[in-house]
C-alpha positions, 0 to 999 in steps of 0.5 A: 586669813581671807582668800581673794581671786583677781581676774586681771583680763580687763586690766590688760585690755586698757593698757599698753603691753609694757605696762601690764604687769606693773598695772596688775600689781597696783590693781591688786594693792588698791583693791585689797587696801579698799577692802581691808581699810589698811595698808597692804604689803604684796609678797614676793611670790605674787610679784614673781608669779605675775612677772614670770612671763614678762611685762607683756604677758602677765598672769590672767588670774591670781588667787591671793591669801591675805593675813592681817598683822594689826596695822597692815596686812600681808598678801601672799599667793595661795599655796605659798603661805608659810 
């Protein structure tokens, strides 16, 4: 298991207010796929954490733990992994 910290401030500067949360999810998935060289499944806990305050004001910083499952990887929020 590896831990990644994503600072999402710079993502939100370049995007419209309604598209900030979806763009953050896409950014996390793209960065993890690039780092791990395999497909990544985003856990529901990450999705709920980013969308908690709505699409216009998503979380600014996310700490993710990635677990390798062979041909794919699962990303979960730190502290929520089971």
